[in-house]
C-alpha positions in Angstrom: -8.6 15.7 -28.0 -8.3 14.1 -31.4 -5.4 14.4 -33.9 -5.5 13.6 -37.6 -3.4 10.7 -38.7 -0.2 11.7 -40.3 0.0 14.9 -38.4 3.2 16.0 -36.6 3.4 17.8 -33.3 6.2 19.4 -31.4 6.4 20.1 -27.7 8.8 20.6 -24.8 7.8 17.4 -22.9 5.8 14.4 -24.0 4.0 12.6 -21.2 3.1 9.1 -22.2 0.1 7.8 -20.2 -2.9 9.6 -18.6 -3.4 7.5 -15.5 -2.5 8.7 -12.0 1.3 8.9 -12.9 0.8 10.8 -16.1 -1.6 13.3 -14.5 0.7 13.8 -11.5 3.5 14.5 -14.0 1.2 17.0 -15.8 0.5 18.8 -12.5 4.3 19.1 -11.8 5.1 20.3 -15.3 2.4 22.9 -15.2 3.6 24.2 -11.8 7.1 24.5 -13.3 5.7 26.4 -16.4 6.9 23.8 -18.8 4.9 23.1 -22.0 3.8 19.5 -22.5 1.5 17.0 -24.3 -0.2 14.0 -22.8 -0.8 10.9 -25.0 -2.8 7.9 -23.8 -3.7 4.6 -25.4 -7.2 4.4 -23.8 -10.2 6.1 -25.3 -10.9 8.0 -22.1 -9.1 9.1 -19.0 -9.7 6.6 -16.3 -10.2 3.6 -18.5 -7.2 1.8 -17.1 -9.2 1.5 -13.9 -12.7 1.5 -15.4 -12.1 -1.7 -17.3 -10.8 -3.8 -14.4 -12.7 -6.5 -12.7 -16.0 -5.9 -10.8 -15.5 -5.4 -7.1 -12.0 -4.0 -7.3 -11.1 -1.3 -4.9 -8.0 0.7 -4.4 -5.2 -0.9 -2.4 -4.9 2.2 -0.2 -7.5 4.3 1.6 -8.8 7.6 0.2 -6.8 9.6 2.7 -3.5 8.8 0.8 -5.0 8.0 -2.6 -5.4 11.5 -4.0 -3.4 13.4 -6.6 -1.9 16.8 -5.8 -4.4 19.6 -5.5 -7.6 17.6 -5.5 -8.9 15.4 -2.6 -10.6 12.1 -3.1 -14.0 12.7 -1.5 -15.5 10.1 0.8 -14.6 8.2 4.0 -10.9 8.9 4.4 -10.4 5.4 5.9 -12.5 3.7 3.2 -11.3 2.4 -0.2 -12.5 3.9 -3.5 -14.0 1.5 -6.0 -12.4 1.2 -9.4 -15.2 3.2 -11.1 -15.0 5.9 -8.4 -11.3 6.3 -9.0 -11.7 6.3 -12.8 -14.2 9.1 -12.5 -11.8 10.9 -10.1 -9.0 10.8 -12.7 -11.4 12.1 -15.4 -12.5 15.0 -13.2 -8.9 15.7 -12.3 -7.9 16.1 -16.0 -11.0 18.2 -16.7 -10.5 20.5 -13.6 -7.0 21.2 -14.6 -7.9 21.5 -18.3 -5.4 18.9 -19.4 -6.3 18.0 -22.9 -5.3 14.4 -23.5 -4.7 12.9 -26.9 -6.7 9.7 -26.3 -6.9 6.4 -28.1 -3.3 7.0 -29.3 -0.7 4.4 -28.5 3.0 5.2 -28.8 4.6 2.2 -30.6 8.1 3.6 -31.0 10.3 6.1 -29.2 13.6 7.2 -30.8 16.4 9.7 -29.8 17.4 11.8 -32.8 20.2 14.2 -31.9 19.0 16.1 -28.9 15.4 15.5 -29.6 13.0 12.6 -29.1 10.7 11.3 -31.8 7.6 9.3 -30.7 5.5 7.5 -33.3 1.9 6.3 -32.9 0.2 3.3 -34.4 -1.8 5.6 -36.8 1.2 7.6 -38.1 1.4 10.6 -35.8 4.9 11.8 -34.9 5.6 13.9 -31.8 8.9 15.6 -31.4 9.9 16.7 -27.9 13.0 17.7 -25.9 12.1 15.4 -23.0 9.8 12.4 -22.4 8.1 11.2 -19.2 7.0 7.6 -19.5 4.0 7.1 -17.2 2.4 4.0 -18.6 1.9 2.3 -15.2 3.5 -0.4 -13.2 4.4 -3.5 -15.2 1.6 -3.1 -17.8 2.1 -6.5 -19.5 0.4 -9.6 -17.9 2.8 -12.3 -16.8 1.6 -15.7 -18.0 3.6 -18.7 -16.7 5.1 -21.2 -19.2 2.8 -23.8 -17.7 -0.1 -22.2 -19.6 1.2 -23.8 -22.9 0.2 -27.2 -21.5 -3.4 -26.2 -20.7 -5.8 -28.2 -22.9 -8.3 -26.3 -25.1 -11.1 -27.8 -22.9 -9.9 -25.6 -20.1 -10.5 -21.9 -20.3 -7.6 -19.7 -19.1 -7.2 -16.0 -18.6 -5.1 -13.5 -16.8 -6.6 -11.5 -13.9 -6.2 -8.4 -16.1 -9.0 -9.8 -18.3 -11.2 -11.0 -15.5 -14.5 -9.1 -15.2 -16.6 -11.0 -12.8 -18.2 -14.4 -12.0 -20.7 -13.9 -14.8 -17.8 -14.2 -17.4 -16.6 -17.6 -16.0 -17.9 -20.9 -17.3 -19.6 -23.2 -14.9 -17.3 -25.7 -13.2 -14.3 -25.6 -10.9 -12.0 -22.6 -11.1 -8.3 -22.6 -10.2 -6.9 -19.1 -9.3 -3.1 -19.2 -9.5 -1.4 -16.7 -7.3 -2.6 -15.7 -3.8 -1.6 -12.0 -3.7 -4.3 -9.4 -3.2 -5.8 -9.7 -6.7 -5.8 -13.5 -6.6 -7.5 -13.5 -3.2 -10.1 -11.0 -4.4 -10.9 -13.0 -7.5 -11.2 -16.2 -5.5 -13.6 -14.5 -3.1 -15.7 -13.0 -5.9 -16.1 -16.5 -7.4 -16.7 -18.4 -4.3 -20.5 -17.8 -4.2 -21.0 -19.3 -7.7 -18.1 -21.7 -8.4 -16.0 -24.3 -6.7 -12.8 -22.3 -6.2 -9.2 -23.5 -5.6 -6.5 -21.0 -4.8 -2.9 -22.0 -5.5 -0.3 -20.2 -3.5 3.5 -19.8 -3.7 5.6 -18.2 -1.1 4.2 -17.6 2.3 2.1 -14.4 2.5 2.3 -12.0 5.3 -1.0 -10.1 5.8 -1.1 -7.1 8.1 -4.1 -6.2 10.3 -6.2 -3.5 8.6 -6.7 -1.6 11.9 -4.2 -1.0 14.7 -5.3 0.9 17.9 -8.3 2.3 16.0 -6.2 3.6 13.1 -6.0 2.2 9.6 -2.7 0.4 9.1 -1.8 2.7 6.2 -1.9 5.6 8.7 0.7 3.9 10.8 2.9 3.0 7.8 2.8 6.6 6.7 3.2 8.0 10.2 6.4 6.0 10.8 7.9 6.7 7.4 7.7 3.1 6.1 6.1 4.2 2.9 9.1 6.4 2.3 11.6 3.6 2.8 13.9 3.2 -0.2 14.4 -0.1 -1.9 17.9 -0.6 -0.6 17.4 0.5 3.0 17.1 -2.1 5.7 13.4 -1.5 6.1 12.9 -1.4 2.3 14.7 -4.8 1.9 12.5 -6.4 4.6 9.3 -5.0 3.0 10.3 -6.2 -0.4 11.1 -9.7 0.9 7.8 -10.1 2.8 5.7 -8.1 0.3 3.0 -7.7 3.0 -0.5 -6.3 2.3 -3.4 -5.5 4.7 -6.1 -8.2 5.1 -9.5 -6.8 4.2 -11.6 -9.9 4.5 -9.2 -11.8 2.3 -7.1 -13.6 4.9 -6.9 -17.4 5.1 -9.7 -17.8 7.6 -12.1 -15.6 5.5 -11.2 -17.6 2.4 -12.0 -20.8 4.2 -15.3 -19.5 5.5 -16.5 -18.7 1.9 -15.5 -22.2 0.7 -12.3 -21.3 -1.2 -10.0 -24.3 -1.1 -6.3 -23.5 -0.6 -3.7 -25.5 -2.5 0.1 -25.3 -2.6 2.1 -24.2 -5.6 0.9 -25.4 -9.1 3.7 -27.5 -10.6 2.2 -29.3 -13.6 -0.6 -29.5 -16.1 -1.3 -33.2 -16.9 -4.0 -33.4 -19.6 -7.1 -32.0 -18.0 -5.6 -32.3 -14.5 -3.8 -29.6 -12.5 -1.1 -31.0 -10.2 0.2 -29.2 -7.1 3.4 -29.3 -5.1 2.0 -31.9 -2.7 1.2 -34.2 -5.6 -2.6 -33.6 -5.2 -4.6 -33.3 -8.4 -7.8 -31.6 -9.5 -9.9 -31.3 -12.6 -10.8 -27.7 -13.4 -12.8 -25.9 -16.0 -11.1 -22.5 -15.8 -7.7 -21.2 -14.7 -7.3 -17.6 -13.7 -3.6 -16.5 -13.7 -3.2 -13.9 -10.9 0.6 -14.1 -11.5 1.5 -10.4 -11.8 2.9 -8.3 -14.6 6.1 -7.6 -16.3 7.7 -4.6 -18.1 7.9 -4.4 -21.8 9.5 -1.2 -22.9 10.9 -2.6 -26.1 9.1 0.2 -28.0 11.7 2.5 -26.5 14.4 2.0 -29.1 17.1 4.0 -27.4 20.4 2.6 -26.4 20.8 2.5 -22.7 17.2 3.1 -21.9 16.1 -0.4 -21.3 17.5 -3.7 -20.1 17.8 -7.0 -21.9 14.2 -8.0 -21.0 12.7 -4.7 -21.9 12.7 -3.4 -18.3 13.2 0.3 -17.6 16.7 1.4 -16.5 16.5 4.4 -14.2 17.6 5.8 -10.8 14.7 7.4 -9.0 12.9 7.8 -12.3 15.8 9.5 -14.0 17.0 7.5 -17.1 20.7 7.4 -18.0 19.4 8.8 -21.4 19.4 12.6 -21.0 15.8 13.9 -21.1 14.1 10.6 -20.5 12.2 10.0 -17.3 9.8 7.5 -15.7 7.0 8.0 -13.1 4.9 5.3 -11.5 7.5 2.6 -11.3 7.4 0.3 -8.2 10.1 1.2 -5.8 11.1 4.1 -8.0 12.2 6.1 -5.0 10.5 4.3 -2.1 7.7 2.0 -1.1 5.1 4.6 -2.0 6.2 4.9 -5.6 4.2 2.0 -6.8 1.1 3.4 -5.0 -1.1 6.4 -5.8 0.3 7.9 -2.6 3.7 8.3 -4.1 3.2 9.4 -7.7 2.9 13.1 -6.8 6.2 13.3 -5.0 8.0 11.2 -7.7 6.6 13.4 -10.4 7.8 16.5 -8.7 11.2 14.9 -8.2 11.7 14.1 -11.9 10.3 17.4 -13.1 12.6 19.2 -10.8 15.5 17.2 -12.2 14.3 18.0 -15.7 14.1 21.7 -14.9 17.4 21.9 -13.2 19.2 20.1 -16.0 17.7 22.3 -18.6 16.1 19.5 -20.6 13.1 21.6 -21.5 15.2 24.3 -23.0 13.2 26.7 -25.2 10.2 25.3 -26.9 11.1 24.4 -30.5 9.5 26.4 -33.4 5.8 25.6 -33.7 5.8 24.0 -30.2 2.4 22.8 -29.0 1.9 23.5 -25.3 -0.5 21.5 -23.2 -3.8 21.7 -25.2 -6.6 23.3 -23.2 -10.2 22.2 -23.4 -12.6 24.8 -24.6 -9.9 27.1 -26.0 
């Protein structure tokens, strides 16, 4: 759906983001009979997955990676590719006739009286009685301060910008960060490059299969995915931050020629220096160092912290009418996974409905636009 620049729209609820969190929010809002608009910065639904690096698959199996009302077809114990899931999101939006205002980034959100005013980069203003922010988990790449000392002779990029081995110059590559993404990138480069993988804290990798069942089946069966952040189990999971090994354990890395290194501590000219004082010359550095929040575009007192992080409890902001979906540990371990966005969306929409934030659609309100109508 396209909107002319300078136009103004009004709706009950503005959903910002059309990824899995935004579409789950749309499903919950429609079930509650609440009018809404979805705005997304990408040109097409699914682009947030479609544009990621080659070889990326979902973190969780298909059996727990579907949105409400539409299964993710395929081997339930297998992992959908990034392109497969991107197309799934596009089909989900089409099946439910969710018209998305695409290629439209919200750059400012204000609270004016009892209403919200959202402004886009091209001059569109959307007025709503409530807002659900569903822009994804930590959307801004975290680049360590050490990057400032990397000489121009060494290429550097964040894993968010990594596409595949073909995009990396010949020569040694240092991947900094040995989480799931860092390990995947190191493995994908190992056939064509000399690859070093710098770690940090000790990683705990879970077996992928236990007694013939996928480990995620067990985690779900025993309620570990529903553990809250402050519960005993939740605290232990957050501390260890485990993830299943799928051919990316230390032994598999070694077999493919990936060289493990301790924490990166210094950039000395063209040399990278590690915690054990060893040094290497590299041609490229890939920062697999995670992401951070940046909600500074939400210019509402009490909505964000000093560093631009979202302030909320279970997705409910202290600002009346403002909600979040898709935040890590929003309500439990599943919140940051596709497995949890449906329940979290239902929770915040139920709160919105019970607290009367949707009210009566303002004059000239625009409900969720339908394709083909």
